[in-house]
N, C-alpha and C positions, 0 to 999 in steps of 0.2 A: 503494498499499499504505499502511497507517495503523501505527504505532508508537507504542507507549505505553512509557515508563520512568518506573518508581517509584522514590524516594528517602526519605530521613527514617528509615527503621527504624533498629533499635537494641535495646539492652540498658537497661532502666530499672526503677527500683524501684517497687512498688506504691506507688500514689497519686501518682506521675510523671505526667511529658505527656509527649506526641511530636505532632508532625504531619508528617504524610506528604505529599508531594507527587508528581504525576505529569504529564510533559509529555507531550502529544500531538502528534504530526508526522505528513507525509503527506497522501496524497489524501481529506482530509476537508471537510468543509463544517465552518464556523466555529461551530455550534451542534449539538451530539448530546448525546443522552441518556448520561451517565456514572454512575459510580459505582464505590463501594469493595465488595471480597469479601475475606473470610477464610476459610482453612484449616487447621485443627490437626489435629495426628497424631490419626488413628480418626474424624476429624468430617468430614463431608460439607462441600463448599464454600458459604457462606452470604451473602447480600446483608447487607452492614452498613449502607451508606446508599447512596443513590442522589438522583440529580437528573434530571428530566426536558428537555429541550430546552424547554418551556414554563415552567421554572425549578421545579415543584413539587420537594420533597424528603421523601424517606419515610428512617426508620431501624429497624433491628432493636430489638426492645423492649430488648435485652441491653445496648444503647449509648446508647437515647435518655436523654437528659439529660446525658450524658458527653461526646459526639462533636458533631462539628460538619462538615458537608461545605459546600463552597462552591466556587465555580468563577470564572475569568477567561477570559472567552470572546475578548477580544482576543489574549491570549497563548496561549490553549489549554491552560491550567493546570488542572489540578483540585486539590484539598488535602483533607484531613480532619485537624483536629486532635483529638486524645485528650486529655482528661485523665483523670482519677481511676481509673488504669490497675489491671488487677486481674491475677493471674495468669488468669486465664481468657481474658482479650485476648490471651494469646499465641499467635502463627500467622502464616503468611503474609499477608500483605496484596495484593492484586492490586486493579490499576487495570482499568477495564472500559468500554470505549465501543461502543454501538450505532449502527451507520448501515444504514438501509436494513433487511435481512433479515439481515445482518451482524455479529457479535459479535466485536470486538478485545480481547485480553489483554495486558498489560505481564507481565513476567518474575515479577513478586513482589518486595516486599521483607519482610523477616524481624523481627518485633516480638518481642520476649523481656521478660517482666515476673517479675521473679526478687529476692528478697533475695540 
């Protein structure tokens, strides 16, 4: 079984920064496609940033230029550096992993951007 655990969320003022971390463990290969998704009240869950097993990266237009996704394959860690945060970034952020035909999700971590 695959387990994903996010950390690093919290309350931050507009313009501030946070770094989210995701630790993957269990019956997984060393290299997998992984990504960050978020869901705000009243909104559908959306892909924020993804990185494929081949290293290709893509971002949602709303975060492009502000967020950076990275991974450490040796440690099975996924990161999301978030800069220039706005209230629109407030959401629960989820780490996700794709292995074969299955998708796995973490429990989510709350990010709140407010004065």
